PADO-241370 format. One line per 8 residues: number of its first residue (from 1); for each residue z, x, y of C-alpha. Coordinates in pm, 1 decimal, always signed. Example, Ala and Ser with C-alpha at 12.3 -4.5 7.8 and 13.67 -1.06 7.14 Angstrom:
1	+780.0/+1230.0/-450.0; +714.0/+1367.0/-106.0
END
This chain:
1	-4053.6/+4989.6/+4298.3; -4109.9/+4646.2/+4141.7; -4256.3/+4395.4/+4383.9; -4136.0/+4038.5/+4429.3; -4480.0/+3932.2/+4314.3; -4427.5/+4110.0/+3982.1; -4078.0/+3956.0/+3937.3; -4214.8/+3610.4/+4006.2
9	-4493.4/+3663.2/+3757.4; -4251.0/+3772.0/+3484.9; -4020.0/+3478.3/+3558.6; -4312.5/+3238.7/+3534.4; -4415.6/+3388.9/+3201.5; -4059.2/+3355.4/+3072.6; -4041.3/+2990.3/+3178.6; -4378.2/+2919.0/+3019.4
17	-4258.3/+3085.1/+2698.9; -3941.1/+2870.4/+2698.6; -4147.6/+2557.0/+2750.0; -4381.6/+2657.6/+2468.9; -4089.7/+2720.0/+2233.3; -3933.5/+2386.6/+2332.3; -4261.9/+2204.1/+2276.0; -4292.6/+2362.9/+1933.5
25	-3922.9/+2314.3/+1849.3; -3873.8/+1954.6/+1966.4; -4084.1/+1790.7/+1692.5; -3884.2/+1976.1/+1428.3; -3558.1/+1875.3/+1599.0; -3669.5/+1513.6/+1624.2; -3772.8/+1520.9/+1260.3; -3427.8/+1654.1/+1162.5
33	-3263.6/+1381.4/+1371.1; -3466.7/+1088.5/+1243.0; -3518.5/+1192.3/+880.6; -3231.8/+1100.4/+644.8; -3085.5/+1363.6/+414.8; -3206.7/+1159.0/+115.1; -3413.2/+857.9/+217.5; -3406.7/+689.1/-123.4
41	-3039.2/+748.1/-198.0; -2824.8/+445.7/-286.3; -2498.4/+643.9/-276.6; -2218.2/+534.5/-45.4; -1981.5/+811.5/+60.6; -1642.1/+749.6/+219.1; -1639.1/+989.3/+515.3; -1313.6/+1068.5/+695.2
49	-1284.4/+1170.9/+1061.7; -944.8/+1304.3/+1163.1; -790.5/+1278.6/+1508.3; -887.0/+1571.4/+1731.5; -1176.8/+1698.2/+1519.2; -1451.8/+1873.3/+1716.7; -1817.2/+1768.0/+1704.9; -1902.5/+2094.4/+1529.4
57	-1640.2/+2029.4/+1261.0; -1765.2/+1674.0/+1207.5; -2123.8/+1802.6/+1187.2; -2026.8/+2065.1/+929.5; -1836.1/+1806.9/+721.3; -2134.2/+1569.6/+731.6; -2363.3/+1849.7/+614.6; -2120.1/+1950.8/+337.8
65	-2104.2/+1587.4/+222.7; -2483.4/+1576.4/+199.1; -2509.8/+1310.5/+470.1; -2728.4/+1501.6/+718.7; -2996.6/+1771.0/+698.6; -2893.1/+1977.0/+999.9; -2559.1/+2037.5/+1171.2; -2736.9/+2139.9/+1491.9
73	-2952.6/+1827.7/+1494.6; -2637.9/+1614.0/+1474.8; -2459.3/+1823.9/+1736.7; -2747.1/+1821.4/+1987.2; -2818.6/+1450.4/+1940.7; -2452.1/+1356.3/+1984.1; -2406.4/+1573.5/+2294.1; -2733.0/+1467.0/+2457.7
81	-2667.3/+1097.6/+2397.4; -2313.1/+1132.1/+2537.3; -2167.7/+979.9/+2220.1; -1942.6/+1279.8/+2155.7; -1658.6/+1118.8/+2349.7; -1690.4/+784.9/+2168.7; -1641.1/+903.5/+1810.9; -1349.3/+721.4/+1649.3
89	-1107.0/+863.1/+1393.8; -1101.2/+678.5/+1062.7; -1285.7/+627.4/+735.0; -1649.1/+519.5/+727.1; -1886.2/+422.5/+449.0; -2197.7/+633.7/+506.1; -2508.7/+698.8/+300.4; -2748.1/+996.2/+277.2
97	-3023.3/+737.4/+338.4; -2911.5/+692.7/+701.3; -3070.9/+889.3/+988.4; -2846.3/+1068.4/+1236.8; -2874.3/+800.1/+1513.1; -2750.2/+533.3/+1270.9; -2462.9/+755.5/+1151.9; -2361.3/+819.5/+1513.8
105	-2380.9/+446.8/+1586.6; -2143.2/+374.1/+1296.8; -1882.5/+638.2/+1381.5; -1876.8/+539.9/+1749.7; -1856.8/+163.6/+1693.6; -1478.6/+160.2/+1626.3; -1551.1/-63.5/+1326.9; -1362.3/+138.4/+1072.4
113	-1408.5/+54.2/+705.4; -1145.0/-178.3/+564.1; -1046.4/-270.5/+211.9; -837.2/-540.0/+50.1; -528.4/-447.2/-144.7; -320.9/-681.2/-359.8; +46.8/-610.7/-418.2; +153.0/-794.4/-735.1
121	+472.8/-994.6/-769.2; +729.2/-795.6/-963.7; +596.3/-452.8/-876.0; +864.4/-199.7/-786.9; +831.4/+86.8/-538.3; +688.0/+322.3/-798.7; +420.3/+68.2/-896.9; +324.6/+14.8/-532.8
129	+322.6/+389.5/-465.9; +83.7/+455.8/-755.5; -146.6/+174.0/-642.3; -156.4/+274.0/-274.3; -201.9/+641.0/-362.5; -517.9/+552.5/-553.0; -644.6/+324.6/-275.9; -571.6/+563.8/+10.5
137	-662.0/+883.6/-177.0; -327.6/+1058.9/-134.5; -58.2/+1166.3/-378.7; +187.9/+919.9/-531.7; +477.4/+1137.7/-419.5; +361.5/+1116.8/-56.5; +357.5/+737.2/-72.4; +682.8/+712.5/-266.7
145	+860.2/+934.0/-15.7; +777.9/+690.3/+266.6; +853.6/+374.2/+66.3; +1193.3/+521.1/-18.5; +1282.7/+562.5/+348.1; +1631.1/+419.6/+409.4; +1619.3/+61.4/+533.9; +1793.7/+181.9/+851.2
153	+1462.9/+345.3/+947.0; +1310.1/-1.4/+998.6; +1604.6/-219.3/+1105.0; +1518.5/-217.9/+1475.7; +1187.0/-389.6/+1398.6; +1286.4/-613.2/+1107.5; +1590.4/-837.0/+1135.5; +1610.8/-923.2/+765.7
161	+1681.2/-560.3/+677.0; +1999.7/-550.5/+881.0; +2236.7/-674.0/+608.9; +2083.9/-431.2/+357.6; +2287.0/-113.1/+291.9; +2162.1/+144.4/+541.5; +2093.6/+402.5/+271.4; +1901.5/+161.2/+45.8
169	+1522.9/+181.5/+14.2; +1269.5/-92.7/+91.0; +1277.6/-214.2/-270.6; +1264.7/-594.1/-275.5; +1136.9/-638.1/+80.8; +770.0/-536.4/+45.8; +622.5/-882.3/+13.1; +362.9/-925.2/-264.9
177	+36.6/-1051.2/-116.4; -322.8/-955.1/-38.5; -366.2/-738.8/+270.7; -675.0/-608.9/+450.6; -611.7/-251.8/+557.6; -805.7/+34.4/+711.3; -898.9/+303.7/+462.4; -733.8/+562.7/+685.6
185	-425.7/+350.7/+758.1; -93.2/+528.9/+721.2; +148.3/+426.3/+446.2; +430.3/+358.0/+691.5; +207.1/+114.1/+878.8; +110.7/-61.4/+553.5; +480.7/-87.9/+464.3; +547.6/-243.5/+804.1
193	+279.3/-504.2/+737.9; +450.7/-600.3/+411.9; +791.0/-611.3/+581.0; +648.0/-828.8/+857.0; +502.7/-1065.6/+598.2; +843.1/-1082.6/+428.1; +1003.6/-1187.2/+758.0; +745.5/-1463.4/+803.0
201	+781.0/-1597.1/+448.2; +1163.0/-1586.6/+460.1; +1166.9/-1856.7/+726.9; +1445.7/-1985.0/+952.0; +1533.4/-2271.6/+715.5; +1585.4/-2024.6/+431.8; +1791.8/-1795.1/+653.4; +2012.6/-2087.1/+753.0
209	+2058.8/-2170.8/+384.2; +2173.3/-1813.6/+314.1; +2442.9/-1847.2/+581.0; +2541.2/-2191.6/+455.0; +2599.5/-2047.0/+106.5; +2799.7/-1758.0/+254.7; +2568.0/-1509.8/+88.8; +2360.7/-1221.9/+222.0
217	+1984.1/-1187.3/+224.9; +2033.4/-867.5/+25.7; +2209.2/-1063.2/-251.7; +1937.2/-1329.7/-252.7; +1660.2/-1070.7/-274.4; +1842.5/-883.3/-550.7; +1881.2/-1200.2/-760.8; +1519.6/-1295.0/-684.8
225	+1404.3/-955.8/-815.2; +1593.9/-1012.8/-1142.2; +1434.2/-1354.5/-1180.6; +1087.7/-1214.3/-1102.6; +1112.3/-959.2/-1382.4; +1265.4/-1196.6/-1636.5; +1088.7/-1532.6/-1601.2; +732.7/-1650.6/-1536.8
233	+748.4/-2028.9/-1494.1; +871.5/-2165.4/-1159.1; +1092.6/-2439.3/-1308.2; +1250.2/-2188.4/-1546.3; +1320.5/-1954.2/-1255.8; +1541.0/-2217.1/-1092.0; +1740.4/-2260.5/-1414.2; +1777.5/-1883.3/-1463.2
241	+1893.0/-1851.7/-1101.2; +2165.1/-2106.7/-1175.5; +2273.5/-1909.4/-1483.7; +2288.3/-1580.8/-1289.3; +2497.4/-1722.9/-1004.7; +2726.7/-1900.2/-1253.6; +2786.8/-1582.0/-1454.2; +2854.6/-1387.0/-1134.6
249	+3108.9/-1646.8/-1020.9; +3287.5/-1622.8/-1356.4; +3286.1/-1240.8/-1383.2; +3058.5/-1242.4/-1686.8; +2822.7/-941.8/-1718.8; +2463.4/-1039.9/-1645.1; +2324.5/-819.9/-1926.5; +1970.8/-839.8/-1790.8
257	+1726.8/-622.0/-1984.4; +1499.8/-572.1/-1682.4; +1772.2/-370.2/-1508.5; +1770.5/-123.0/-1797.8; +1391.5/-92.1/-1780.9; +1427.5/-22.4/-1408.0; +1669.4/+261.4/-1481.4; +1457.2/+418.1/-1754.9
265	+1124.3/+357.3/-1583.3; +980.0/+204.7/-1899.0; +728.4/-76.5/-1863.5; +834.4/-225.5/-2196.9; +1095.2/-502.3/-2190.1; +1237.2/-383.1/-2522.2; +1553.6/-180.4/-2477.0; +1778.5/+4.5/-2719.6
273	+2154.3/-24.1/-2768.0; +2183.9/+335.1/-2649.8; +2003.0/+252.2/-2324.6; +2250.0/-27.2/-2248.4; +2520.5/+241.4/-2227.6; +2347.9/+440.0/-1950.3; +2586.3/+503.3/-1662.5; +2407.3/+358.3/-1362.2
281	+2502.9/+110.9/-1087.2; +2189.2/-78.9/-1189.3; +2316.9/-129.8/-1545.1; +2417.6/-495.2/-1574.2; +2547.4/-439.2/-1926.7; +2824.1/-195.9/-1831.3; +2893.2/-307.5/-1472.8; +3003.0/-650.5/-1354.3
289	+2818.8/-816.8/-1069.8; +2475.2/-755.5/-931.3; +2293.5/-425.0/-972.9; +2305.2/-182.1/-680.2; +1997.0/-345.2/-529.4; +1668.9/-521.3/-604.2; +1473.7/-391.7/-903.6; +1134.3/-521.7/-788.6
297	+958.4/-696.7/-502.7; +980.6/-1069.7/-574.2; +736.8/-1342.8/-478.7; +823.0/-1656.3/-284.6; +890.1/-1869.8/-596.1; +1157.5/-1628.1/-715.9; +1316.4/-1600.9/-370.1; +1331.1/-1979.2/-339.2
305	+1474.1/-2007.7/-691.7; +1750.7/-1761.5/-601.1; +1822.1/-1962.4/-287.8; +1796.9/-2308.3/-446.1; +1922.4/-2264.6/-806.5; +1937.4/-2552.0/-1051.9; +2269.3/-2646.0/-1210.3; +2254.6/-2681.0/-1588.7
313	+2496.2/-2651.6/-1883.8; +2323.5/-2328.1/-1990.4; +2487.3/-1984.1/-1984.7; +2225.5/-1780.1/-2170.3; +1848.7/-1741.7/-2181.8; +1577.8/-1524.3/-2331.2; +1204.1/-1492.9/-2280.4; +965.2/-1497.4/-2573.7
321	+663.9/-1267.1/-2599.3; +436.7/-1544.3/-2469.7; +648.2/-1611.3/-2159.6; +844.3/-1915.2/-2280.0; +1210.7/-1924.6/-2175.5; +1468.0/-2036.2/-2434.1; +1799.4/-2157.8/-2292.1; +2134.1/-2177.0/-2475.0
329	+2473.9/-2327.2/-2396.6; +2678.0/-2094.3/-2617.6; +2665.8/-1733.9/-2736.0; +2623.6/-1857.8/-3092.1; +2314.3/-2058.3/-2996.0; +2183.9/-1758.6/-2800.9; +2221.6/-1524.8/-3100.6; +2035.1/-1772.0/-3321.4
337	+1755.3/-1787.1/-3062.3; +1741.8/-1406.7/-3047.9; +1708.8/-1384.6/-3425.6; +1431.7/-1643.4/-3419.9; +1222.8/-1534.8/-3120.0; +1292.6/-1163.4/-3074.5; +1207.5/-1031.1/-3418.2
END
């Protein structure tokens, strides 16, 4: 029969052994916690934390990325410091030169890494999709799918979309500007930022002018997109706007080359005779009136030009290779200009 004295002695020995192991282990643990994976590294790694990820998963991902020496060191430090419940989802710029306490401080600070993006005037949905896909490290098709959501998807939040055909995409309404976004920010949220900016820029005075002219915002944006793709100089945009509205009022085909490029997806402004025969509601050579919708996302100058066109005696125009606009009163003058400038 084992005595209580013997049990107590064995328990004491076990506790002393545990303490000895802890004393021996703690310096190694502390070294793993405080020593960076690569102290002299200058690399910056974009590290992503997804919603709902466990501490063990985050630790493993950090180790796989070469950011920490030990998964267990990270796990034990995070649990013991009670920071496990403060880790924020998002993207963070981390370096192998950082010790674990500094990494934990960064990912619990809620200061997610941001970046600036610039949406250029005249970009269409495909251009924006390719750009955002590169910036946000996702596929172009994923971005394009969201940007092509029917306008009806956003009409509750954005008043200016309400006169747009419900099945139409957001083309024309994603306002070109510079935005500061989170690296992990969703595409739909970025699109909403651009739509919100569009609503601010298209102010109440401009909206009143649309009603006064008995037009729709959709028509104004569509004309503005044509101007954006065709003309560079602000003063010329106002003249071209006047020509477009005048041709529409007189049932004259617009014959705008940029609409053909939109159909074909070509970045070149040069089009062939065969391409002008393509059967598409965006083809302004074969169909009277405006194309089915905007062909790009116009800037403020083009929107204002569409809204405040300049009356002139001109009916035709062309743009030279260096961005100069040549205006003509008659078809004969226009053909002479084409022969001279579009060789």
